LOVEXTI-283984 format. One record per residue: residue in one letter; x, z, y of N, C-alpha, C in turn. Coordinates in Angstrom, 2 decimals. Layout:
// residues N
<"A",<X,Z,Y>,<X,Z,Y>,<X,Z,Y>>
...
END
This chain:
// residues 124
<"M",<-29.57,-6.56,-11.36>,<-28.95,-7.76,-10.83>,<-29.61,-8.16,-9.50>>
<"K",<-30.94,-7.99,-9.42>,<-31.64,-8.33,-8.19>,<-31.11,-7.50,-7.03>>
<"Q",<-30.85,-6.23,-7.29>,<-30.33,-5.35,-6.23>,<-28.98,-5.88,-5.72>>
<"F",<-28.15,-6.35,-6.64>,<-26.85,-6.91,-6.27>,<-27.03,-8.07,-5.28>>
<"F",<-27.92,-9.01,-5.63>,<-28.13,-10.16,-4.76>,<-28.79,-9.76,-3.44>>
<"D",<-29.71,-8.81,-3.50>,<-30.34,-8.33,-2.26>,<-29.32,-7.68,-1.35>>
<"E",<-28.37,-7.01,-1.94>,<-27.37,-6.27,-1.17>,<-26.27,-7.18,-0.62>>
<"Y",<-25.79,-8.10,-1.44>,<-24.62,-8.89,-1.07>,<-24.91,-10.30,-0.58>>
<"F",<-26.06,-10.85,-0.91>,<-26.35,-12.23,-0.53>,<-27.62,-12.36,0.28>>
<"N",<-28.01,-11.31,0.93>,<-29.17,-11.35,1.81>,<-28.67,-11.78,3.19>>
<"F",<-28.76,-13.08,3.46>,<-28.14,-13.64,4.66>,<-28.76,-13.12,5.95>>
<"S",<-30.08,-12.92,5.95>,<-30.69,-12.40,7.18>,<-30.19,-10.98,7.45>>
<"K",<-30.01,-10.21,6.40>,<-29.47,-8.85,6.54>,<-28.02,-8.91,7.01>>
<"M",<-27.27,-9.87,6.48>,<-25.87,-10.02,6.87>,<-25.76,-10.37,8.36>>
<"V",<-26.58,-11.27,8.83>,<-26.55,-11.68,10.23>,<-26.94,-10.50,11.12>>
<"K",<-27.98,-9.80,10.73>,<-28.44,-8.64,11.49>,<-27.33,-7.59,11.58>>
<"N",<-26.68,-7.33,10.46>,<-25.62,-6.32,10.45>,<-24.38,-6.78,11.22>>
<"K",<-24.12,-8.07,11.19>,<-22.98,-8.60,11.96>,<-23.23,-8.42,13.45>>
<"R",<-24.46,-8.67,13.89>,<-24.81,-8.46,15.30>,<-24.66,-6.98,15.67>>
<"K",<-25.14,-6.13,14.79>,<-25.05,-4.69,15.03>,<-23.59,-4.26,15.11>>
<"Y",<-22.77,-4.79,14.21>,<-21.34,-4.46,14.21>,<-20.69,-4.89,15.52>>
<"K",<-20.97,-6.11,15.97>,<-20.39,-6.60,17.22>,<-20.83,-5.73,18.41>>
<"K",<-22.07,-5.32,18.39>,<-22.59,-4.44,19.44>,<-21.85,-3.10,19.43>>
<"E",<-21.62,-2.57,18.24>,<-20.89,-1.30,18.12>,<-19.45,-1.45,18.60>>
<"M",<-18.83,-2.57,18.28>,<-17.45,-2.78,18.70>,<-17.35,-2.94,20.22>>
<"Q",<-18.40,-3.47,20.84>,<-18.42,-3.53,22.30>,<-18.50,-2.13,22.88>>
<"R",<-19.27,-1.27,22.24>,<-19.34,0.12,22.69>,<-17.96,0.77,22.64>>
<"V",<-17.22,0.47,21.58>,<-15.87,1.03,21.43>,<-14.97,0.51,22.55>>
<"K",<-15.08,-0.77,22.88>,<-14.26,-1.36,23.95>,<-14.53,-0.71,25.30>>
<"D",<-15.71,-0.13,25.45>,<-16.06,0.52,26.71>,<-15.55,1.96,26.80>>
<"L",<-15.00,2.46,25.70>,<-14.46,3.83,25.69>,<-13.07,3.85,26.35>>
<"P",<-12.62,5.04,26.76>,<-11.24,5.16,27.25>,<-10.25,4.73,26.16>>
<"K",<-9.06,4.31,26.58>,<-8.06,3.76,25.65>,<-7.71,4.70,24.50>>
<"D",<-7.56,6.01,24.77>,<-7.20,6.92,23.68>,<-8.33,7.02,22.66>>
<"Y",<-9.57,6.99,23.10>,<-10.70,6.99,22.18>,<-10.74,5.69,21.37>>
<"Q",<-10.46,4.57,22.03>,<-10.43,3.28,21.33>,<-9.39,3.31,20.21>>
<"Y",<-8.21,3.81,20.55>,<-7.12,3.85,19.57>,<-7.50,4.70,18.37>>
<"V",<-8.02,5.90,18.63>,<-8.39,6.80,17.54>,<-9.53,6.21,16.72>>
<"F",<-10.50,5.61,17.38>,<-11.61,4.99,16.66>,<-11.10,3.92,15.71>>
<"K",<-10.23,3.04,16.21>,<-9.70,1.95,15.37>,<-8.90,2.50,14.18>>
<"Q",<-8.13,3.55,14.42>,<-7.36,4.15,13.32>,<-8.30,4.76,12.29>>
<"I",<-9.33,5.44,12.76>,<-10.32,6.02,11.84>,<-11.02,4.91,11.07>>
<"Q",<-11.40,3.87,11.77>,<-12.08,2.74,11.14>,<-11.21,2.13,10.03>>
<"N",<-9.95,1.89,10.32>,<-9.04,1.33,9.31>,<-8.92,2.25,8.11>>
<"H",<-8.83,3.53,8.37>,<-8.71,4.51,7.29>,<-10.00,4.54,6.46>>
<"M",<-11.15,4.52,7.12>,<-12.43,4.58,6.41>,<-12.64,3.40,5.47>>
<"W",<-12.24,2.22,5.92>,<-12.50,1.03,5.11>,<-11.70,1.04,3.80>>
<"K",<-10.66,1.83,3.73>,<-9.91,1.95,2.48>,<-10.75,2.62,1.41>>
<"F",<-11.72,3.42,1.84>,<-12.53,4.19,0.90>,<-13.94,3.67,0.76>>
<"G",<-14.31,2.71,1.60>,<-15.67,2.19,1.60>,<-16.03,1.57,0.27>>
<"C",<-17.28,1.67,-0.05>,<-17.75,1.17,-1.34>,<-18.99,0.30,-1.11>>
<"G",<-19.24,-0.58,-2.03>,<-20.43,-1.39,-1.93>,<-20.33,-2.39,-0.80>>
<"S",<-21.44,-2.60,-0.12>,<-21.50,-3.62,0.92>,<-20.88,-3.16,2.23>>
<"G",<-20.65,-1.89,2.39>,<-20.06,-1.37,3.62>,<-21.08,-0.94,4.64>>
<"Y",<-22.36,-1.11,4.33>,<-23.40,-0.73,5.29>,<-23.41,0.78,5.54>>
<"D",<-23.03,1.57,4.54>,<-22.93,3.02,4.74>,<-21.88,3.32,5.82>>
<"M",<-20.80,2.58,5.79>,<-19.73,2.79,6.76>,<-20.20,2.43,8.17>>
<"M",<-21.08,1.46,8.26>,<-21.61,1.06,9.56>,<-22.36,2.23,10.20>>
<"E",<-23.14,2.91,9.42>,<-23.89,4.07,9.94>,<-22.93,5.16,10.42>>
<"V",<-21.88,5.40,9.65>,<-20.89,6.40,10.04>,<-20.21,5.98,11.35>>
<"Q",<-19.88,4.70,11.47>,<-19.24,4.22,12.69>,<-20.16,4.34,13.91>>
<"C",<-21.44,4.08,13.72>,<-22.40,4.23,14.82>,<-22.46,5.69,15.28>>
<"D",<-22.50,6.59,14.32>,<-22.51,8.02,14.65>,<-21.23,8.41,15.38>>
<"L",<-20.11,7.86,14.93>,<-18.83,8.15,15.57>,<-18.80,7.59,17.00>>
<"S",<-19.35,6.41,17.19>,<-19.43,5.83,18.54>,<-20.25,6.74,19.45>>
<"D",<-21.37,7.22,18.93>,<-22.21,8.14,19.72>,<-21.43,9.38,20.13>>
<"L",<-20.76,9.97,19.15>,<-19.99,11.19,19.40>,<-18.89,10.94,20.42>>
<"F",<-18.17,9.83,20.27>,<-17.08,9.52,21.18>,<-17.60,9.22,22.59>>
<"E",<-18.71,8.51,22.70>,<-19.27,8.23,24.02>,<-19.65,9.51,24.76>>
<"E",<-20.34,10.40,24.05>,<-20.75,11.67,24.66>,<-19.54,12.50,25.06>>
<"S",<-18.55,12.56,24.18>,<-17.36,13.36,24.45>,<-16.55,12.80,25.61>>
<"A",<-16.42,11.49,25.66>,<-15.69,10.85,26.77>,<-16.42,11.10,28.09>>
<"A",<-17.74,11.01,28.06>,<-18.55,11.25,29.27>,<-18.39,12.70,29.75>>
<"D",<-18.17,13.62,28.80>,<-17.96,15.03,29.15>,<-16.52,15.31,29.57>>
<"G",<-15.66,14.28,29.52>,<-14.27,14.42,29.94>,<-13.37,15.11,28.93>>
<"K",<-13.81,15.14,27.68>,<-13.00,15.78,26.64>,<-11.91,14.85,26.13>>
<"N",<-10.81,15.44,25.72>,<-9.74,14.71,25.06>,<-10.20,14.38,23.65>>
<"V",<-9.87,13.20,23.16>,<-10.35,12.76,21.85>,<-9.93,13.72,20.72>>
<"L",<-8.73,14.31,20.84>,<-8.29,15.22,19.78>,<-9.01,16.57,19.84>>
<"E",<-9.69,16.86,20.94>,<-10.56,18.03,20.98>,<-11.75,17.81,20.04>>
<"I",<-12.11,16.59,19.82>,<-13.25,16.24,18.98>,<-12.83,16.15,17.51>>
<"T",<-11.76,15.43,17.26>,<-11.33,15.19,15.87>,<-10.46,16.31,15.33>>
<"G",<-9.77,17.01,16.22>,<-8.75,17.95,15.78>,<-7.48,17.17,15.51>>
<"K",<-6.39,17.88,15.29>,<-5.11,17.20,15.02>,<-5.08,16.58,13.63>>
<"D",<-5.87,17.12,12.71>,<-5.96,16.57,11.36>,<-7.08,15.53,11.34>>
<"V",<-6.76,14.35,11.86>,<-7.75,13.30,11.97>,<-8.20,12.83,10.59>>
<"A",<-7.29,12.81,9.62>,<-7.66,12.42,8.24>,<-8.69,13.40,7.68>>
<"G",<-8.52,14.68,7.97>,<-9.50,15.68,7.54>,<-10.85,15.45,8.20>>
<"F",<-10.81,15.06,9.48>,<-12.03,14.72,10.20>,<-12.74,13.55,9.52>>
<"V",<-11.97,12.54,9.11>,<-12.55,11.39,8.42>,<-13.15,11.81,7.08>>
<"D",<-12.46,12.69,6.36>,<-13.00,13.19,5.10>,<-14.38,13.80,5.31>>
<"E",<-14.52,14.57,6.39>,<-15.82,15.18,6.69>,<-16.86,14.11,7.03>>
<"L",<-16.45,13.09,7.77>,<-17.37,12.00,8.10>,<-17.89,11.31,6.84>>
<"L",<-17.01,11.15,5.88>,<-17.34,10.40,4.66>,<-17.95,11.26,3.57>>
<"K",<-18.10,12.53,3.82>,<-18.56,13.46,2.79>,<-19.87,13.02,2.14>>
<"N",<-20.79,12.49,2.90>,<-22.09,12.10,2.36>,<-22.24,10.60,2.19>>
<"T",<-21.11,9.90,2.16>,<-21.11,8.44,2.03>,<-20.50,8.07,0.68>>
<"R",<-21.09,7.08,0.04>,<-20.56,6.63,-1.24>,<-19.21,5.95,-1.00>>
<"T",<-18.20,6.39,-1.74>,<-16.86,5.83,-1.58>,<-16.31,5.39,-2.93>>
<"Y",<-15.25,4.58,-2.87>,<-14.59,4.19,-4.11>,<-14.00,5.40,-4.81>>
<"T",<-13.57,6.38,-4.04>,<-13.00,7.58,-4.63>,<-14.02,8.23,-5.57>>
<"Q",<-15.26,8.32,-5.12>,<-16.31,8.88,-5.97>,<-16.49,8.04,-7.22>>
<"D",<-16.50,6.72,-7.04>,<-16.67,5.83,-8.19>,<-15.53,6.01,-9.19>>
<"W",<-14.30,6.11,-8.67>,<-13.15,6.30,-9.56>,<-13.24,7.63,-10.29>>
<"R",<-13.66,8.67,-9.60>,<-13.81,9.99,-10.23>,<-14.89,9.94,-11.31>>
<"N",<-16.03,9.32,-10.99>,<-17.12,9.22,-11.96>,<-16.68,8.42,-13.19>>
<"K",<-15.96,7.35,-12.96>,<-15.48,6.51,-14.07>,<-14.52,7.29,-14.97>>
<"L",<-13.61,8.04,-14.37>,<-12.66,8.85,-15.13>,<-13.40,9.89,-15.98>>
<"N",<-14.31,10.62,-15.35>,<-15.05,11.65,-16.08>,<-15.88,11.05,-17.21>>
<"K",<-16.52,9.94,-16.95>,<-17.34,9.28,-17.96>,<-16.49,8.83,-19.15>>
<"K",<-15.35,8.24,-18.83>,<-14.44,7.74,-19.88>,<-13.95,8.89,-20.76>>
<"I",<-13.52,9.97,-20.14>,<-13.00,11.12,-20.90>,<-14.11,11.75,-21.74>>
<"N",<-15.27,11.97,-21.14>,<-16.36,12.59,-21.88>,<-16.83,11.73,-23.04>>
<"K",<-16.87,10.43,-22.85>,<-17.26,9.52,-23.92>,<-16.24,9.57,-25.06>>
<"K",<-14.98,9.53,-24.69>,<-13.92,9.57,-25.71>,<-13.97,10.86,-26.50>>
<"L",<-14.14,11.97,-25.82>,<-14.17,13.27,-26.51>,<-15.41,13.41,-27.38>>
<"R",<-16.54,12.88,-26.95>,<-17.75,12.89,-27.79>,<-17.54,12.03,-29.02>>
<"D",<-16.93,10.83,-28.81>,<-16.69,9.93,-29.93>,<-15.73,10.57,-30.93>>
<"D",<-14.67,11.21,-30.43>,<-13.70,11.86,-31.32>,<-14.34,13.01,-32.08>>
<"K",<-15.18,13.75,-31.44>,<-15.85,14.89,-32.07>,<-16.79,14.42,-33.17>>
<"S",<-17.52,13.33,-32.95>,<-18.47,12.82,-33.95>,<-17.71,12.23,-35.16>>
<"E",<-16.49,11.73,-34.94>,<-15.69,11.19,-36.05>,<-15.20,12.28,-36.97>>
<"K",<-14.96,13.48,-36.42>,<-14.44,14.60,-37.20>,<-15.50,15.23,-38.08>>
<"C",<-16.77,15.06,-37.75>,<-17.86,15.71,-38.50>,<-18.13,15.04,-39.80>>
END
């Protein structure tokens, strides 16, 4: 329970992260328009899968900002970076991030395994 309150009701952490988020969004505003558009679309897509407090997503967004800044400075087209399958690119970004999808999968597996163990013990 303490972890829950530390994670969700730590106001100094919330303020710090809000500042960091605003700073990151300013970085995005400084990107070329096509990069801004793709970033926003990726961001919207990512938040559908985000889990917990969302701080994991913040790290992913910072990394994405870095990648986009470097690529824009090199004069690359944004789709040269993401590929045409932008959703697949997002899947790769989120591979090591806790998502609701993982939670749903874990819950399903746990429920089925528990039920099958319970049914097996009843038959003995």
